[in-house]
N, C-alpha and C positions, 0 to 999 in steps of 0.2 A: 671625203674618203677618211679623213681623220675621225669624224663623228662615227662612222660605221665601225671603225676599229674599236672605238671606245665601247660601243654598244655590245659588240661581240665579246670583248674582254669582260665587261660587267656580267654578261650572261654566263660566261664561264665561271666567274667568281661566285655567283649566286646559285649555281647548279647544285642540287642536293648531292651530298656525299653518301655513297652506298656502303653500309657496314654489314658484316656478317651477323645474322640474327643470333642472339644468345639463346641457346637451348636450355630451357628450365631444368634445374637439377633438384631432385627430391632430397631435401635436407632431413627428412624425418628419421630420427634415430638418436642414439646416445653418442656424444662426442667428448673426447678428453684431450687435454693438452696443458699448456703453460703460457704464462705471460711474464715478460721480463722488462724491468726498467733499470737504468744505470744505478749501480751502487746498492742494489737491493737483491735479496734472494728471490728466485723465481716463485711466482704464485701458481698454484695448481688450478686448472680450469676444468669444470665438468658441466656439460650442457645437454639438455634434452630438447631437441628442436623438432619443429613441424613445418612443413610447407603447406600453408593454408590456401594460397592461391598460386597460380603458376610461378610467380616471381616474388611472393611475399613469405617472410619467415617469422615465426613466433616460437616462443618456448621459455625455458627457464635456464638460469646460469648460476653456478656456485663457484665462488672465488675463495680459495683457501690460501692465506698468507701465514707468515710466522707469527702474526699478531692477532688475526681474527679470521672468522669464516663469514662470508658475505653472500647473501642470496639476492638474485636479481631477476627481473622480468625482461625478456628479449623481444624486440621487434626489429624487423629489417627487410631488406629486399635484395635481390640479386640482379645485376646487370653485367656490364663488362667487369665490374668488381662487386664484391659482396659488402654491403654496409649494414651494420647492426648497432643499435643503441640499447643500453641496458641500465635502467634506473634500479637502484638497489635498496635493500631494507635499512641501510645505515644512512640513507639520503645522498650517498655518493652516486656517481654515474660513470659508466664505461661506454666508450665508443670504439667500434672495431671497423677497420676497412682493409680488405685483403683480397687476394686472388685464390680461386679454387682450383686445385689439381684434381680433376675428376677421376682419373685413373687410380690415384692413390687415396682418394677420399680425404684430402688434406686441405685445410683452409689456413692461410698464413698471411701476415702483413703487419700493419702498424695499429696501435691502439692508444687511446688517451684515457687516463683515469682522472676524473674530476672529484676531488675529495669533498666530503660534506662541508657545507658552508661554515659550520661552527668550528671547524678545525683551522680555518684561515691559512690554508696551504695552497700553493699554486698547482695547476694541473701537471700530471706526470705523463711523459711520452715514452713509449716503449714498443716492443714487438710481441707478437703472439703467434701461437700455432695451435690449431685444433684438428684432431684426427678423428674421423668417424670410426667408432669402435665396431669392428665386425665380430660377431659372436664366435667364440671359440667352441670347440666340440670335444666331448668325451665319448669316444667310440667304445661301447661295451662289446667285448669279443669273447667268444666261447673258449674255454680252457681245454685241457686234454680231453679227448673223446674216447668212450669205450668202444667205438667202432673198430679201432685199431689195437685195442688192448687184449692181452691174453686172459682167458678165463680159466678158473681152476677146474680140473677134471673131477668127476665123482661128486657133483653137487647133490645136496639133499633132494628128496623126492618132493613132488608138488604138495603132498599132504604133511610136510614137515611142520613141526612146532619149533619156534626159535629156542635154541639152547640158552640156559641161564648163564649170562655172562655180559661182557661189555662188547658192543658191536659198533662198527663203522658203517654208515649207510651212504649210498650214492643215490640221491633222489632222482627219479625219472624226470621230474620237473620241479621247478622252484620259482619263487618270486621273492626278491630282496628289494629293499628301498635304499638307494644311494642318496645321501642327503647333501654332501658338499665335497669340495676339494679344498684343502688347506695348503697353500703354497708357502714354503719356508724360505724367507728372504735371506740374502747374505748378511743383512744387518740385524738378523735375529727376529725381525717382525714377521707376522703371518698374515697373508692376504687370503681371506676365505671367499670362495666362489660357490654360491648356492647351486644345487642341481634340482630344480623344481620338477616334480613328476617323473623322476628317473627311477623307474621300476622295471628292470629287465626281467623277462620271463625266460628262464634257462631250461633247455631241453637236453637231457644228458647225452643222447646219442647223436646230437648234431656234430658235424665235422669241426675239428679244431680250428680256431681263429675265425670262424664265421661271425659276422657282425650281428649282434642281437638287438642293439638299440643305439640311437644317437642322442646324446643329452647336451644341449647347448649351455654355455656358461660364460661369464665375463670375469677376466682377471686383469687387474691394473698393471700398467707398465712397471717393470722392475727386473731384478736379477734374482733367480730362485735356485736353491740347491736341492730341494726335495719337495714332496707333496704327500699329504695325508688324505685318506679317503674315509669319509664318514658313512656308516651304514646303520640303519635302525636295528634294534635288538630283537625285533619280532620277525620271524621268518615263516613263510608259507612254503610247504613242501608237499610233494606227491610221491609216495613210495608204493610200488605195486610189485611185490616180490613173493610169488607163490613158492618158490624154491626154498626160501628160508623162513617163510611165515611172517612177513612184515607187510602191513597194509595201513596206509594213513586213512583214518576214519574220524571226521569231525564230531561224530556222535559218541566216540569213546572218551572216557574221562581223561585219558592220557594222550589222545590223538592218534594212538597206534592200536592195531588189532592184529591177532594171529589169523583171522579169517577175513575174507574180502567182504566189505559191506554191500548191501543191496545196491546194485548199479555200478559196482566196482569201486576201486580206490578213488578217493577224492582229496583235494587239498586240505591240509590241517595246519594249524599254526602252533608255534611254541615261541617262548620268549626267554632269552638268556639275560643274566644281570648286566647292568651298565658298568662302566669303569668305576671300580671301588664300590660297587653295589649301588651307584647313583646314576640317574639319567637314563635315556633310552637310545643313545647313539654311541657306538664303538668306532674306533678309528685305527687304521694301520698306516704307519709312516714308511715311506720309501725314499731313498736319496738317489738323485740323478748321477749318472756316470760323469757328466760335465754340467756346469751351470746352464740354466735356461734363461735366456735374455728375452724379455717380452717388451716389444716396442709399441707405442701408441698406435692404434688402428690396425695392428697386425694380429690376425687370429692364431690361436694355438690349438693343436690337436693332441689330445692325450688318449692313448690307447690303454684301456683297462681290461685286463684278462680276468674273467670270472671263472673260477675253478670250484666245482662242488663234488669232486670225487673223494669219497671218504672224509667229508667235512662235517657231516651230521652224525651225532653219536647217540646211542640208545642203550639203556640198561634193561636186561630181561631177568625177572625174578618170578619163579613159579609159572613160567610160560607166558607171563604178562609183560609186555614191553612198554617202556616210557622213554621219552626224550631225555637225554642227559643235559640238564640246564644248571649244573652246579658251578660252572665257571663263566666269567665274563669274556667268552671267546666267540667271535662271529662265526656263524655256520657257513662261511664262504671264504675262500682265498681270493684276494683281489691284488693284482699286480699292475701298477700303472707304468707307462713308459711314454716319454716324449720323443723317443728315437724309433718308433715303430715296433711292430711285433713280428718276429721272424719264425719262431718255433716254440712250442710248449711241450713239456714231457712230464710224465708221472711214473715213478717207480715205487712198487710196494712189495714187501716180503710176503704178503698174503697170496701173491700170484694172481690177483684179480682186481679189476677196477669196480666190481660190483660189491654188494653188501658182504661184509667179512667179519669174522670173529676176531676180537683183539686178544692178545696174550695176557693181558692183565686188566684189573678193574679201573685203572686210571691211565691206561695206555691209549693215547689218541694217535695211533699210527706212528710210533717212534722210529720205526725203521724205514719209513717212506721218505722219498726225496722228490721235490717239485723243482723243475728247472725251467727258467724263462730265458729265451734268447731274443734280444732286440734285433741283432744281426748275426746269424750263425756264421762261424762255428763258436764264437765267444759267448758263453752264458753271462747274463748280467744280473740274474737273481736266482738264488738257490735257497730253498727252505726245507728244513727237516725238524719236526717237533721233538722236544725233550720230555719224556714221560715223568710223571710224578704228580703229587697233589696240587702243586702250584703251577704246573705246566710251564716252568721257567724257560 
């Protein structure tokens, strides 16, 4: 009897223990975070990882300390815990062991830094955190629309030739190239986020706040008080205005014609000077109503309102029109917001949102007012130009 009991007990002891299967997680992507050892400032971590097999991890890691920047190669695997080793270019080595929070895309735990042998220093133990960076997005939204705008009575006939003067044009369509977002930090530093391939096509009569394009970007963790938007100085526009005699024509020396080209108006390009007459990118700075705090792994959405009502200017002499490219001013109004976009408005003394004659040769809609509401009824941005040679 006693022997039988022993056999049963042994069988129970050696029975296999059932564990829940670990569901493989795809680590492919960009990860950012920090590592901390006692009595030292945190080191910044930045990793680009790939899941090569269901449970194998490879990639690269950059460690930035107050003393040096170290580049490492990562290999590892995922099980109940994630284990990674990272030999580095300074002959040091990092080892990471942590748990993955799948929902938050957060990997955290302990690490060991083994300094290069020639430094004769003992290993350092600390903690680390890596967050998967989810791409932030710039939503390009349509500005005020002529659909709801009042138009001036008694417009010229279809055979009109544009009067010699300075004109404000509202292109039927346009293409601008947004290059970057420059986030202004509370410490005075600027974090620049590139906007690759961000070329929204604007159609004037689209309803206000319609999304035109979505442009992903990455911004590092930090606290920011404002953002600047970079835009190329070359603009493509399509103007088809028989009432006033303006047609974009790429075959014309100036890009504009008083008669419609064969096949109708087509896109034409013009370029304004860069800042101080240099470069090919102009920028507009806007400050937030409250600081923007960006945490590791947390995406940010920036709404950018694109407004092209009376933003393109032309000079007419002897009935021949040409784009006004005398000043380093972007041919588009761009208003960013991290608080959403509630309403946009445009007011003009011309009484129209269509092409209009200006009262003076350097007047770029001095009496107009553009208003942006993040959350009505409180406006968060108001713009009205000041006329004069400097457009101060």
